[in-house]
N, C-alpha and C positions, 0 to 999 in steps of 0.2 A: 191550166184549165181554160183560161180565157182564149188562148190561141186555138185550143181544140174545138171549142163550141162557137167560135166567131162566125163561121159560114152559116150555121143554123140560125144564129141570132140575127144575122144580117138579112137572111131570107124572110124570117118572121117579122122583122122590123119593117121591111119593104111592104109586106102584106098588110100589116096594121096601118101603115100610112095610107095605103090605097083604100082600105076599107073605111077608115074614119075620115079621110080627106077627099077622096075622089068619088067612089061609088060603093054602096053597101052590097052590091051584087058582084063584087070582085071575087073571082074564083080562088079557092084555097090552093096554094102552090105546092101541092103534094109531090110533084116531080122534083122541084128544087129542094124540098126538105129531104126527100129520100136520097137524092144525090149527095147532099151535104152530110147526111148521116152515114152514108156508105164510105165517106172519106175519113171518118173518125178513126183514130188509132187507138 
């Protein structure tokens, strides 16, 4: 399960770091999330 959802978790983790560490106007990475979700088996 961890291996399956790791790409999604990594994309969300990067997003959260940017939102809370860099800029609150960081755009949501919908393209990255959709791509990561499409690779799930």
